[in-house]
Backbone of each chain as ProteinMPNN parsed JSONL, in Angstrom:
{"seq_chain_A": "MIALYTLMEGVIAFFLIAGSIFALIGSLGLARMKDFYMRLHGPSKISTLGVGCVLLASIAYFSLLNGGPSLQELLITIFLFITAPVSAHLLSKSALHQKLPRDPRTRGNPEELQEDDDETTLEEAPQGSSKLP", "coords_chain_A": {"N_chain_A": [[109.899, 88.992, -7.074], [112.471, 90.669, -7.878], [112.354, 92.377, -7.887], [112.853, 92.056, -4.578], [115.904, 91.921, -6.019], [116.785, 93.561, -6.437], [117.014, 95.634, -4.287], [118.724, 94.564, -2.88], [121.271, 94.311, -4.471], [121.091, 97.098, -3.943], [121.631, 97.643, -1.198], [124.305, 95.839, -1.157], [125.674, 97.446, -2.355], [125.627, 100.134, -1.047], [127.103, 98.945, 1.305], [129.984, 98.29, 0.075], [130.593, 101.109, -1.305], [130.675, 101.935, 1.714], [132.412, 100.859, 3.147], [134.765, 100.99, 1.315], [135.54, 103.966, 1.409], [135.625, 103.892, 4.882], [138.362, 102.221, 4.199], [139.236, 104.471, 2.677], [139.997, 106.932, 4.262], [140.614, 105.957, 6.998], [143.734, 105.367, 6.054], [144.632, 107.7, 4.813], [144.63, 109.219, 6.963], [147.018, 107.443, 8.386], [148.883, 108.649, 6.866], [148.859, 110.559, 6.869], [149.029, 112.018, 9.24], [150.881, 113.201, 12.603], [152.3, 112.441, 14.437], [154.007, 109.246, 15.481], [152.186, 108.001, 17.354], [149.484, 109.21, 17.008], [149.088, 108.228, 14.437], [148.742, 105.222, 14.831], [145.778, 105.114, 15.484], [144.27, 105.25, 12.613], [144.685, 102.767, 11.175], [143.262, 100.974, 12.606], [140.26, 102.092, 12.191], [140.252, 101.036, 10.358], [140.523, 98.309, 9.726], [138.24, 97.257, 11.336], [135.602, 98.773, 10.459], [135.899, 99.023, 8.06], [136.997, 96.798, 6.32], [135.087, 95.201, 7.287], [133.375, 96.416, 6.58], [133.265, 95.371, 3.835], [133.592, 92.965, 3.735], [131.001, 92.105, 4.824], [129.197, 93.178, 2.876], [130.563, 91.122, 0.679], [129.188, 88.242, 1.644], [126.667, 88.704, 1.744], [126.507, 88.807, -1.452], [126.906, 86.015, -2.079], [125.367, 84.767, -0.748], [122.968, 85.848, -2.189], [123.71, 84.86, -4.995], [123.639, 82.301, -4.444], [121.754, 81.618, -3.661], [120.827, 80.231, -0.892], [122.904, 80.577, 2.673], [126.233, 82.048, 2.538], [128.081, 81.794, 5.254], [131.166, 81.482, 4.728], [132.922, 84.029, 5.152], [132.693, 85.26, 7.345], [134.366, 84.451, 9.496], [137.223, 85.55, 7.942], [136.193, 87.873, 9.385], [136.332, 87.964, 12.085], [138.676, 87.085, 12.77], [140.35, 88.746, 11.887], [138.925, 90.99, 13.719], [139.883, 90.019, 15.641], [142.909, 89.728, 15.974], [143.344, 92.416, 15.441], [143.271, 94.517, 17.496], [144.879, 93.503, 19.013], [148.22, 93.53, 17.534], [148.311, 95.994, 17.314], [148.388, 97.082, 20.136], [150.889, 95.099, 20.776], [152.343, 97.407, 18.666], [152.401, 99.61, 19.948], [153.663, 99.318, 21.904], [156.77, 98.682, 21.418], [157.309, 100.908, 19.66], [157.26, 102.574, 21.961], [159.31, 101.227, 23.066], [161.389, 101.758, 21.916], [161.455, 104.421, 22.158], [159.968, 106.699, 20.759], [159.772, 110.231, 19.224], [157.248, 112.146, 20.053], [154.668, 114.28, 19.746], [153.635, 117.878, 20.9], [150.932, 117.971, 21.306], [150.542, 115.623, 21.812], [148.635, 113.816, 24.072], [148.987, 112.431, 27.565], [151.201, 110.26, 29.142], [153.482, 108.624, 29.768], [155.224, 106.319, 31.501], [157.393, 104.95, 30.164], [158.442, 106.804, 28.262], [159.067, 109.221, 30.103], [161.93, 111.313, 30.707], [164.112, 110.323, 33.805], [165.261, 112.696, 35.774], [167.967, 112.663, 37.374], [169.156, 110.156, 36.461], [170.118, 112.002, 33.922], [172.067, 113.929, 35.025], [173.787, 113.189, 36.826], [174.703, 111.999, 34.485], [176.042, 113.912, 33.162], [177.022, 115.481, 35.288], [180.306, 114.591, 35.174], [181.165, 114.927, 32.63], [180.834, 117.683, 31.851], [183.183, 118.435, 34.298], [185.007, 117.562, 32.807], [185.893, 118.61, 31.023], [186.548, 121.202, 31.378], [190.25, 122.715, 32.059]], "CA_chain_A": [[111.579, 88.485, -6.795], [113.2, 90.925, -8.504], [112.099, 93.989, -6.897], [114.292, 91.725, -4.299], [117.883, 91.54, -6.215], [116.724, 95.521, -6.234], [117.192, 96.127, -3.253], [120.108, 93.428, -2.673], [121.782, 94.7, -4.956], [121.444, 98.563, -3.284], [122.355, 97.173, 0.343], [124.967, 95.529, -1.092], [126.589, 98.661, -3.111], [125.741, 100.611, 0.41], [128.706, 98.665, 2.657], [130.92, 98.239, -0.55], [131.437, 102.056, -0.535], [130.464, 102.563, 2.551], [133.242, 100.21, 3.521], [135.843, 101.596, 1.04], [134.871, 105.064, 1.889], [136.146, 104.222, 5.051], [139.757, 102.134, 4.455], [140.559, 105.467, 2.439], [140.129, 107.968, 4.984], [142.244, 105.127, 7.466], [144.78, 105.619, 5.281], [144.81, 109.346, 4.752], [145.226, 109.098, 8.337], [148.034, 107.166, 8.052], [149.243, 109.429, 5.846], [149.397, 112.633, 7.478], [148.767, 112.33, 11.277], [152.092, 113.648, 12.826], [153.755, 111.083, 15.053], [153.941, 107.229, 15.716], [150.714, 107.739, 18.013], [148.373, 109.548, 16.257], [148.852, 107.101, 13.201], [148.135, 103.961, 15.422], [144.293, 105.092, 14.882], [143.883, 104.419, 11.514], [144.749, 100.95, 10.713], [141.068, 100.348, 13.689], [138.924, 101.792, 11.664], [140.258, 99.973, 8.571], [140.051, 96.463, 9.827], [137.06, 96.615, 11.483], [134.698, 98.862, 9.815], [136.551, 98.903, 6.132], [137.017, 95.052, 5.828], [134.532, 94.383, 8.068], [131.694, 96.442, 5.715], [133.589, 95.07, 2.445], [133.369, 91.644, 3.645], [129.346, 91.899, 4.955], [128.342, 92.644, 1.206], [130.629, 89.254, -0.01], [127.903, 87.498, 2.256], [125.28, 89.481, 1.168], [126.819, 88.947, -2.748], [127.111, 85.051, -2.706], [123.79, 84.42, -0.287], [122.13, 86.224, -3.24], [124.46, 84.158, -5.9], [124.048, 80.147, -3.969], [120.793, 80.787, -2.716], [121.415, 79.711, 0.69], [123.328, 80.995, 3.86], [127.191, 81.318, 2.517], [129.013, 82.602, 6.196], [132.556, 81.784, 5.27], [133.455, 84.766, 5.314], [132.715, 85.215, 8.849], [135.816, 83.878, 9.728], [138.39, 85.985, 8.054], [135.651, 89.194, 9.538], [136.284, 87.919, 13.033], [139.542, 86.972, 13.254], [140.392, 90.745, 12.145], [138.819, 91.964, 14.473], [140.406, 89.278, 17.205], [143.878, 89.908, 15.936], [143.972, 93.65, 15.184], [143.944, 95.213, 19.039], [147.233, 92.698, 19.506], [149.129, 93.717, 16.998], [147.947, 97.386, 17.51], [149.259, 96.954, 21.306], [151.949, 95.306, 20.373], [153.488, 97.993, 17.825], [152.161, 100.935, 20.325], [154.843, 98.684, 23.213], [157.586, 98.146, 20.762], [157.355, 102.264, 20.128], [157.319, 102.804, 23.697], [160.069, 100.576, 23.706], [162.617, 103.213, 21.674], [162.288, 105.819, 22.554], [159.897, 107.805, 19.411], [159.932, 111.567, 19.545], [155.753, 112.814, 20.512], [154.108, 115.889, 18.561], [153.531, 118.35, 22.136], [149.875, 117.95, 21.804], [149.748, 113.965, 22.362], [148.139, 113.431, 25.477], [149.563, 110.899, 28.039], [152.63, 110.669, 29.964], [153.934, 107.43, 29.687], [157.221, 106.463, 32.311], [158.381, 105.156, 29.583], [158.665, 108.155, 27.744], [159.576, 110.265, 31.006], [163.073, 111.772, 31.279], [164.003, 111.042, 35.086], [166.82, 113.829, 35.714], [168.826, 111.773, 38.189], [170.871, 109.841, 35.712], [171.313, 112.955, 33.154], [172.636, 115.162, 36.031], [174.935, 112.656, 36.17], [175.841, 111.347, 33.087], [176.32, 115.393, 32.361], [178.475, 115.923, 35.328], [181.41, 114.393, 34.314], [181.377, 115.908, 31.282], [181.39, 118.67, 32.036], [184.526, 118.253, 34.496], [186.2, 116.866, 32.567], [185.955, 120.11, 29.7], [187.581, 122.365, 32.708], [191.065, 122.359, 32.424]], "C_chain_A": [[112.477, 89.199, -7.002], [112.364, 92.391, -8.121], [112.979, 93.593, -5.329], [115.628, 92.116, -4.432], [117.706, 92.731, -6.247], [117.836, 95.473, -5.089], [118.546, 94.972, -2.291], [121.227, 94.331, -2.889], [121.954, 96.75, -4.297], [122.259, 98.709, -2.659], [124.163, 96.618, 0.206], [126.876, 96.422, -2.02], [126.851, 100.103, -2.737], [127.265, 100.242, 0.684], [129.35, 98.159, 1.366], [131.49, 99.629, -0.489], [131.23, 102.73, 0.909], [132.301, 101.976, 3.653], [134.464, 100.911, 3.088], [135.865, 103.004, 1.918], [136.235, 105.298, 3.445], [137.498, 103.442, 5.387], [140.317, 103.811, 3.963], [140.977, 106.689, 3.697], [141.195, 107.634, 7.014], [143.728, 105.567, 7.747], [145.337, 107.103, 5.467], [145.174, 109.588, 5.787], [146.414, 109.075, 9.035], [149.481, 107.443, 8.117], [150.197, 110.771, 6.313], [149.395, 112.821, 8.743], [150.751, 112.377, 11.462], [153.53, 112.979, 13.195], [153.336, 109.522, 15.469], [152.275, 107.35, 16.142], [149.262, 107.72, 17.617], [147.715, 108.639, 15.626], [148.001, 106.092, 13.319], [146.626, 103.997, 14.69], [143.645, 105.176, 13.784], [143.775, 103.289, 10.999], [143.398, 100.6, 11.347], [140.819, 100.563, 12.596], [139.455, 100.711, 10.455], [139.582, 98.503, 8.888], [138.858, 96.262, 10.473], [135.854, 97.561, 10.938], [135.178, 98.519, 8.639], [136.599, 97.889, 5.844], [135.622, 94.892, 5.898], [133.158, 94.444, 6.605], [131.536, 95.429, 4.126], [132.65, 93.337, 2.997], [131.416, 90.861, 4.436], [128.784, 91.712, 3.179], [128.906, 91.618, 0.776], [129.934, 88.297, 0.028], [126.795, 87.766, 1.558], [124.966, 88.64, -0.286], [126.203, 87.604, -3.022], [125.87, 84.073, -2.08], [123.158, 84.856, -1.138], [122.204, 85.34, -3.65], [123.623, 82.842, -5.323], [122.825, 80.525, -3.761], [120.141, 80.541, -1.816], [122.201, 81.074, 1.398], [124.641, 81.47, 2.939], [128.444, 82.183, 3.916], [130.582, 82.246, 5.986], [133.191, 82.591, 5.465], [133.747, 85.786, 6.743], [134.435, 85.292, 9.295], [136.79, 84.926, 9.076], [137.723, 87.501, 9.154], [136.176, 88.386, 11.689], [137.969, 87.206, 13.605], [140.978, 88.576, 13.01], [140.151, 91.077, 13.398], [139.682, 90.797, 15.999], [141.975, 90.031, 17.272], [144.186, 91.508, 15.933], [144.296, 94.457, 16.195], [145.678, 94.434, 19.359], [148.156, 92.968, 18.65], [149.066, 94.973, 17.755], [148.795, 98.389, 19.105], [150.553, 96.633, 21.381], [153.274, 96.253, 19.961], [153.418, 98.999, 18.98], [153.628, 100.249, 21.357], [156.574, 98.608, 22.504], [158.338, 100.207, 20.265], [157.51, 102.981, 20.812], [158.824, 102.338, 23.756], [161.588, 101.282, 23.199], [162.211, 104.151, 21.552], [160.959, 107.324, 21.137], [159.781, 108.985, 19.662], [158.414, 111.605, 19.342], [155.433, 114.151, 20.308], [153.279, 116.681, 20.59], [152.31, 118.243, 22.085], [149.245, 116.265, 21.674], [149.537, 113.64, 22.814], [148.866, 112.692, 25.76], [150.772, 111.663, 28.532], [153.067, 109.835, 30.515], [154.703, 107.181, 30.59], [157.58, 105.943, 31.513], [158.642, 105.929, 28.714], [159.387, 109.55, 28.387], [161.187, 110.497, 31.235], [163.253, 110.959, 32.818], [166.215, 111.08, 34.816], [167.397, 113.558, 36.673], [170.168, 111.281, 37.153], [171.445, 110.672, 34.358], [171.886, 113.554, 33.896], [173.215, 114.841, 36.141], [175.672, 111.828, 35.429], [176.419, 112.986, 32.63], [177.981, 116.105, 33.192], [180.366, 115.569, 35.473], [182.073, 114.715, 32.604], [181.601, 116.894, 30.99], [182.113, 119.122, 32.85], [185.354, 117.564, 33.198], [186.449, 117.609, 31.348], [186.706, 121.123, 30.248], [189.382, 121.716, 32.336], [191.79, 122.43, 33.417]], "O_chain_A": [[113.548, 88.827, -6.521], [111.942, 93.258, -8.886], [113.674, 94.475, -4.825], [116.389, 92.509, -3.548], [118.782, 93.282, -6.016], [119.058, 95.325, -5.082], [118.928, 94.968, -1.12], [121.923, 94.927, -2.067], [123.004, 97.389, -4.362], [123.29, 99.361, -2.825], [125.043, 96.838, 1.038], [128.082, 96.224, -2.163], [127.557, 100.959, -3.269], [128.279, 100.892, 0.43], [129.266, 96.948, 1.572], [132.557, 99.791, 0.103], [131.58, 103.881, 1.172], [132.97, 102.583, 4.489], [135.225, 101.409, 3.918], [136.231, 102.98, 3.093], [137.177, 106.089, 3.49], [137.996, 103.66, 6.491], [141.291, 104.382, 4.453], [142.097, 107.16, 3.897], [141.871, 108.335, 7.766], [144.463, 105.881, 8.684], [146.29, 107.478, 6.151], [146.195, 110.275, 5.824], [146.898, 109.885, 9.826], [150.501, 107.066, 8.694], [151.24, 111.421, 6.233], [149.793, 113.861, 9.268], [151.606, 111.832, 10.765], [154.707, 112.898, 12.844], [152.232, 109.02, 15.683], [151.342, 106.921, 15.463], [148.333, 106.918, 17.72], [146.572, 108.206, 15.774], [147.017, 105.819, 12.632], [146.263, 103.303, 13.741], [142.415, 105.187, 13.839], [142.784, 102.874, 10.399], [142.522, 100.016, 10.709], [140.965, 99.677, 11.753], [138.873, 99.774, 9.909], [138.599, 97.883, 8.481], [138.303, 95.177, 10.298], [134.823, 96.891, 11.004], [134.711, 97.476, 8.181], [136.122, 97.77, 4.715], [134.938, 94.542, 4.936], [132.485, 93.609, 6.001], [130.558, 94.98, 3.527], [131.557, 92.855, 2.7], [130.925, 89.734, 4.49], [128.288, 90.789, 2.533], [128.093, 90.806, 0.335], [129.773, 87.498, -0.895], [126.127, 86.999, 0.864], [123.923, 88.034, -0.531], [125.276, 87.521, -3.827], [125.457, 83.028, -2.584], [122.178, 84.111, -1.144], [121.361, 84.498, -3.341], [122.805, 82.442, -6.151], [122.271, 79.45, -3.532], [118.911, 80.595, -1.821], [122.187, 82.22, 0.949], [124.108, 81.273, 1.847], [129.375, 82.931, 3.619], [131.349, 82.605, 6.88], [134.259, 82.303, 6.006], [134.592, 86.632, 7.032], [135.31, 86.158, 9.306], [137.433, 85.358, 10.033], [138.586, 88.194, 9.692], [136.052, 89.427, 12.335], [138.208, 86.922, 14.779], [141.917, 89.066, 13.637], [141.045, 91.435, 14.165], [139.862, 91.157, 17.163], [142.322, 90.725, 18.226], [145.259, 91.871, 16.414], [145.328, 95.126, 16.139], [146.835, 94.693, 19.691], [149.242, 92.557, 19.059], [149.717, 95.067, 18.796], [149.356, 99.476, 19.238], [151.395, 97.399, 21.849], [154.44, 96.218, 20.355], [154.552, 99.44, 19.166], [154.627, 100.968, 21.381], [157.508, 98.472, 23.295], [159.474, 100.618, 20.501], [157.899, 104.113, 20.526], [159.588, 103.005, 24.454], [162.618, 101.333, 23.87], [162.655, 104.902, 20.682], [161.252, 108.489, 20.867], [159.582, 108.999, 20.877], [158.12, 111.019, 18.3], [156.086, 115.064, 20.813], [152.553, 115.983, 21.298], [152.013, 118.463, 23.259], [148.104, 115.83, 21.521], [149.951, 112.487, 22.692], [149.542, 112.089, 24.926], [151.199, 112.816, 28.477], [153.203, 109.923, 31.736], [155.284, 108.257, 30.729], [158.784, 106.184, 31.608], [159.577, 105.389, 28.123], [159.951, 110.486, 27.82], [161.691, 109.732, 32.057], [162.097, 110.921, 33.24], [167.24, 110.539, 34.402], [167.49, 114.634, 37.264], [171.34, 111.633, 37.016], [172.509, 110.453, 33.779], [172.749, 114.077, 33.19], [174.148, 115.561, 35.783], [176.729, 111.21, 35.555], [177.241, 113.077, 31.718], [179.021, 116.626, 32.79], [181.306, 116.289, 35.81], [183.082, 114.67, 31.9], [182.365, 117.247, 30.092], [182.184, 120.344, 32.72], [186.518, 117.163, 33.194], [187.312, 117.144, 30.604], [187.45, 121.843, 29.582], [189.672, 120.52, 32.358], [192.817, 121.754, 33.481]]}, "seq_chain_B": "MLDFALKISVALFAIAIVLNLYRVAVGPSLPDRILALDTMYVNSIALIVLFGIWLGHRTYFEAALLIAMLGFVSTVAVCKYLLRGDIIE", "coords_chain_B": {"N_chain_B": [[124.54, 99.015, -11.299], [126.0, 97.567, -9.057], [127.79, 97.287, -10.661], [128.883, 100.121, -11.013], [130.38, 100.528, -8.246], [131.428, 98.275, -7.635], [133.124, 99.086, -9.318], [134.048, 101.671, -8.421], [134.559, 100.99, -5.453], [137.1, 99.878, -5.433], [138.609, 101.579, -7.186], [139.662, 103.488, -4.635], [140.441, 101.789, -2.637], [141.876, 100.969, -4.372], [143.673, 103.484, -4.707], [144.018, 103.731, -1.377], [145.842, 101.511, -0.417], [148.164, 102.888, -2.373], [148.641, 104.786, -0.401], [149.082, 103.98, 1.923], [151.994, 102.808, 1.398], [153.157, 104.796, 0.365], [153.781, 105.622, 2.856], [155.504, 103.695, 3.658], [157.809, 104.198, 2.347], [158.03, 106.627, 3.361], [157.8, 107.506, 6.231], [159.337, 108.188, 9.402], [160.798, 106.493, 11.518], [160.848, 102.785, 12.153], [158.771, 100.945, 13.542], [156.494, 103.104, 12.468], [156.697, 102.061, 9.336], [156.304, 99.303, 9.798], [153.376, 99.347, 10.506], [152.397, 100.573, 8.715], [153.292, 98.492, 7.119], [151.393, 96.274, 7.965], [148.323, 97.773, 7.922], [148.736, 97.725, 4.922], [148.832, 94.359, 4.883], [145.828, 93.759, 5.251], [144.273, 95.789, 3.837], [144.928, 94.694, 1.136], [143.463, 92.223, 1.358], [140.941, 93.715, 1.504], [140.442, 94.374, -0.626], [140.505, 91.239, -2.496], [139.004, 90.414, -1.766], [136.945, 91.793, -2.992], [137.548, 90.955, -5.928], [136.998, 88.761, -5.681], [134.133, 89.284, -5.648], [134.029, 90.637, -8.108], [133.97, 88.559, -10.487], [132.819, 86.834, -9.06], [132.929, 84.459, -8.381], [134.562, 81.918, -5.641], [137.178, 80.942, -4.672], [139.06, 82.671, -4.033], [138.89, 82.935, -1.63], [140.132, 81.781, 0.169], [142.2, 82.647, -0.67], [142.517, 85.126, 0.954], [142.365, 84.417, 3.312], [144.278, 83.358, 3.941], [145.834, 84.786, 4.374], [145.064, 86.862, 5.857], [146.525, 85.201, 7.965], [148.404, 84.776, 7.822], [150.106, 87.766, 7.175], [149.228, 88.697, 10.474], [150.95, 87.071, 11.454], [153.212, 87.51, 11.135], [153.537, 90.399, 11.186], [153.802, 90.432, 14.205], [156.055, 89.021, 14.912], [157.215, 90.385, 13.745], [157.831, 92.953, 15.66], [158.042, 91.406, 17.746], [161.286, 91.362, 17.552], [161.661, 93.443, 17.998], [161.105, 94.313, 20.393], [162.321, 92.727, 21.94], [164.841, 91.653, 20.402], [165.281, 89.565, 19.823], [163.193, 86.598, 19.014], [162.41, 84.019, 19.187], [162.252, 83.482, 22.727]], "CA_chain_B": [[124.768, 99.387, -9.564], [127.112, 96.8, -7.971], [129.382, 97.422, -11.526], [129.562, 100.785, -10.409], [129.479, 100.475, -6.547], [132.709, 97.872, -7.447], [134.693, 99.824, -10.004], [134.191, 102.897, -7.339], [135.434, 100.391, -4.354], [138.513, 99.222, -6.327], [139.675, 102.202, -6.893], [139.363, 103.764, -3.136], [141.015, 100.455, -1.645], [143.806, 101.176, -4.935], [144.274, 104.857, -3.252], [144.221, 103.556, 0.44], [147.236, 101.224, -0.523], [149.132, 103.673, -2.267], [148.733, 106.153, 0.29], [150.067, 103.362, 2.21], [153.423, 102.583, 0.624], [154.172, 106.228, 0.557], [153.491, 106.093, 4.706], [156.675, 103.057, 4.158], [158.771, 104.57, 2.449], [158.788, 107.862, 3.881], [157.745, 106.577, 7.074], [160.572, 108.176, 9.661], [161.349, 105.468, 12.221], [160.697, 101.368, 11.901], [157.299, 101.063, 13.596], [155.32, 103.029, 11.689], [156.625, 101.271, 9.027], [155.569, 98.649, 10.34], [152.062, 99.823, 11.011], [152.592, 100.889, 7.209], [153.099, 97.436, 6.222], [150.054, 95.602, 8.462], [148.033, 98.21, 6.904], [148.358, 96.897, 3.698], [147.598, 93.332, 3.984], [144.241, 94.659, 5.856], [143.865, 97.094, 2.305], [144.856, 93.634, 0.32], [142.525, 91.099, 1.682], [139.772, 93.52, 1.185], [141.18, 93.935, -2.773], [141.337, 89.93, -3.338], [137.507, 89.405, -1.539], [135.846, 92.81, -4.221], [138.062, 90.864, -6.814], [136.429, 87.528, -5.812], [132.987, 89.451, -5.515], [134.021, 90.656, -9.389], [134.179, 87.335, -10.618], [131.764, 85.664, -8.659], [134.221, 83.211, -7.532], [134.089, 81.707, -3.915], [138.017, 80.353, -5.015], [139.843, 83.308, -3.888], [138.581, 83.237, -0.337], [141.483, 81.012, 0.799], [143.498, 83.22, -0.108], [142.255, 86.243, 1.512], [142.324, 83.975, 4.457], [145.908, 82.882, 4.38], [146.862, 86.115, 4.149], [145.144, 87.571, 6.82], [146.679, 84.422, 9.188], [150.086, 84.712, 7.482], [150.531, 89.077, 7.839], [148.975, 88.434, 12.066], [152.218, 86.095, 12.32], [154.892, 88.902, 10.931], [153.566, 91.714, 12.547], [153.81, 90.32, 15.674], [157.112, 88.822, 15.006], [158.863, 91.399, 13.663], [156.983, 93.245, 16.541], [158.678, 90.978, 18.61], [161.771, 91.309, 17.427], [162.345, 94.869, 18.201], [160.842, 94.363, 21.637], [163.733, 92.08, 22.72], [165.689, 91.232, 19.767], [165.337, 88.386, 19.328], [161.657, 86.675, 17.628], [162.474, 83.081, 20.382], [163.648, 83.027, 23.403]], "C_chain_B": [[125.686, 99.005, -9.283], [128.166, 96.906, -9.24], [130.11, 98.879, -10.952], [130.422, 101.058, -9.134], [131.404, 99.657, -6.403], [133.603, 98.768, -7.812], [135.094, 100.969, -8.535], [135.01, 102.581, -6.138], [136.518, 100.241, -4.956], [139.292, 100.514, -6.085], [140.199, 103.544, -5.394], [140.038, 103.129, -2.508], [142.481, 100.541, -2.647], [144.161, 102.163, -4.18], [144.413, 105.388, -1.972], [145.187, 102.879, -0.382], [148.196, 101.813, -0.991], [149.836, 104.552, -1.046], [149.899, 105.37, 1.781], [151.539, 103.165, 2.497], [154.096, 103.859, 0.226], [154.272, 106.426, 2.274], [154.995, 105.293, 4.148], [157.023, 103.181, 3.526], [159.092, 105.79, 3.046], [159.394, 107.291, 5.651], [159.524, 106.721, 8.126], [161.689, 107.241, 10.372], [160.27, 103.6, 11.493], [159.586, 100.573, 12.524], [156.466, 101.558, 12.838], [155.811, 102.447, 10.224], [156.428, 99.347, 9.145], [153.706, 98.381, 10.704], [151.858, 99.983, 9.381], [151.943, 99.274, 6.609], [151.61, 96.537, 7.169], [148.708, 96.207, 8.079], [147.434, 97.738, 5.736], [147.978, 95.526, 3.474], [146.334, 93.531, 3.999], [143.825, 94.978, 3.989], [143.638, 95.72, 1.502], [143.945, 92.828, 0.145], [141.433, 91.864, 1.498], [139.823, 94.198, -0.495], [140.349, 92.948, -3.202], [139.345, 89.729, -2.97], [136.005, 90.839, -2.52], [136.303, 92.083, -5.477], [137.094, 89.201, -6.981], [134.87, 88.044, -6.132], [132.516, 89.582, -7.62], [133.683, 89.638, -10.297], [133.423, 85.93, -10.752], [132.2, 84.092, -8.236], [134.181, 83.149, -5.734], [135.996, 81.414, -4.328], [139.196, 81.478, -4.212], [139.826, 84.301, -2.148], [139.4, 82.801, 0.648], [142.794, 82.106, 0.505], [143.219, 84.732, 0.589], [142.363, 85.816, 3.282], [143.362, 83.836, 4.838], [146.511, 84.225, 4.877], [146.37, 87.152, 5.496], [146.012, 86.785, 8.091], [149.03, 85.106, 9.413], [150.919, 86.96, 8.241], [150.106, 88.992, 9.2], [150.897, 88.01, 12.566], [153.424, 87.321, 12.117], [154.743, 89.686, 11.632], [154.184, 91.584, 13.658], [155.3, 89.651, 16.258], [158.931, 89.722, 15.029], [158.712, 92.364, 15.345], [157.955, 92.984, 17.922], [160.729, 90.87, 18.644], [162.595, 93.391, 17.594], [161.839, 94.915, 19.262], [161.805, 93.731, 21.97], [165.255, 91.536, 21.922], [166.319, 90.157, 19.616], [163.702, 87.397, 19.515], [161.279, 85.093, 19.117], [163.082, 82.533, 21.246], [164.273, 81.603, 23.973]], "O_chain_B": [[126.583, 99.834, -9.128], [129.343, 96.651, -8.986], [131.277, 98.996, -10.577], [131.216, 101.996, -9.219], [132.306, 100.031, -5.654], [134.543, 99.224, -7.161], [136.131, 101.001, -7.871], [135.878, 103.332, -5.693], [137.022, 101.311, -4.616], [140.197, 100.705, -5.273], [141.137, 104.331, -5.521], [140.494, 103.736, -1.539], [143.637, 100.356, -2.267], [144.823, 102.013, -3.153], [144.683, 106.487, -1.49], [145.564, 103.626, -1.285], [149.271, 101.617, -0.423], [151.004, 104.868, -0.819], [150.887, 105.823, 2.36], [152.123, 103.325, 3.569], [155.263, 103.991, -0.145], [154.847, 107.389, 2.782], [155.905, 106.121, 4.108], [157.059, 102.037, 3.073], [160.265, 106.085, 3.273], [160.472, 106.933, 6.125], [160.507, 106.0, 7.959], [162.886, 107.139, 10.102], [159.366, 103.485, 10.666], [159.416, 99.456, 12.035], [155.601, 100.818, 12.369], [154.713, 102.306, 9.686], [156.51, 98.488, 8.268], [153.106, 97.368, 11.063], [150.941, 99.305, 8.917], [150.901, 98.935, 6.048], [150.732, 96.286, 6.344], [147.82, 95.381, 7.867], [146.268, 97.441, 5.473], [147.245, 95.149, 2.56], [145.658, 93.514, 2.971], [143.151, 94.287, 3.225], [142.491, 95.434, 1.159], [143.503, 92.577, -0.976], [140.478, 91.126, 1.255], [138.851, 94.299, -1.242], [139.504, 93.213, -4.057], [138.569, 89.104, -3.693], [134.778, 90.779, -2.6], [135.574, 92.397, -6.418], [136.673, 88.679, -8.013], [134.246, 87.286, -6.874], [131.577, 89.12, -8.268], [132.844, 90.061, -11.092], [133.301, 84.929, -11.458], [131.701, 83.017, -7.902], [133.886, 84.002, -4.897], [136.246, 82.579, -4.018], [140.235, 80.949, -3.817], [140.267, 85.356, -1.693], [139.449, 83.274, 1.783], [143.846, 82.32, 1.107], [144.239, 85.42, 0.574], [142.421, 86.603, 4.227], [143.645, 84.104, 6.005], [147.463, 84.488, 5.612], [147.097, 87.998, 6.018], [146.248, 87.434, 9.11], [149.966, 85.439, 10.14], [151.695, 87.288, 9.139], [151.135, 89.486, 9.662], [151.671, 88.396, 13.442], [154.247, 87.791, 12.903], [155.45, 89.929, 12.61], [154.986, 92.395, 14.12], [155.695, 89.652, 17.424], [160.087, 89.819, 15.441], [159.684, 92.297, 16.098], [158.418, 93.765, 18.753], [161.35, 90.393, 19.594], [163.596, 94.061, 17.34], [162.046, 96.091, 19.562], [162.499, 94.529, 22.6], [166.313, 91.176, 22.439], [167.486, 89.856, 19.366], [163.084, 87.821, 20.492], [160.266, 85.08, 19.816], [163.946, 81.657, 21.196], [165.408, 81.574, 24.448]]}, "name": "protein", "num_of_chains": 2, "seq": "MIALYTLMEGVIAFFLIAGSIFALIGSLGLARMKDFYMRLHGPSKISTLGVGCVLLASIAYFSLLNGGPSLQELLITIFLFITAPVSAHLLSKSALHQKLPRDPRTRGNPEELQEDDDETTLEEAPQGSSKLPMLDFALKISVALFAIAIVLNLYRVAVGPSLPDRILALDTMYVNSIALIVLFGIWLGHRTYFEAALLIAMLGFVSTVAVCKYLLRGDIIE"}
């Protein structure tokens, strides 16, 4: 019985450390990356792996403490797994709507960020002609 | 061993929240700040769960669930406001 407790303590400690290291890596990416489209990567790691590991540790700890399965933390896990892609999608849509600047190394060429040449030439032409004496 | 791991993970989550706070303060655009706030509420859920493990109590689970739901709703509301100029049309 004591061997079981020691083993479970090691498992819980491993999940806690792994989850917090994942959260730290995600937040470091959020703080250090160059443009918004890169920064969007970090929080997905936090909300799936980081908090997921911590909630698994909590499930194991309270199951051991109460002597029976306690699966209430799975609610938070499932909720975060469902809502994280939805909020990331809405954030990227709002960033594309605001036409945020991007790093040249960011790949892809979405049509929201493409500058249509016809409109710019049409806008520049009257300004150029108005500057003439 | 569990006490030591708890202290280390609380410290790492606190550092993560400070980094998110830096992005909230500095972030050059509005979606950056919303993204940092979104990350901050996820991190605070983990901190509350860790606090519950520390005290050995189940009371803090409901607080974490409430923060998860309200944080998601607020993120969606602010994003809809940025996209459409209105939340409920």
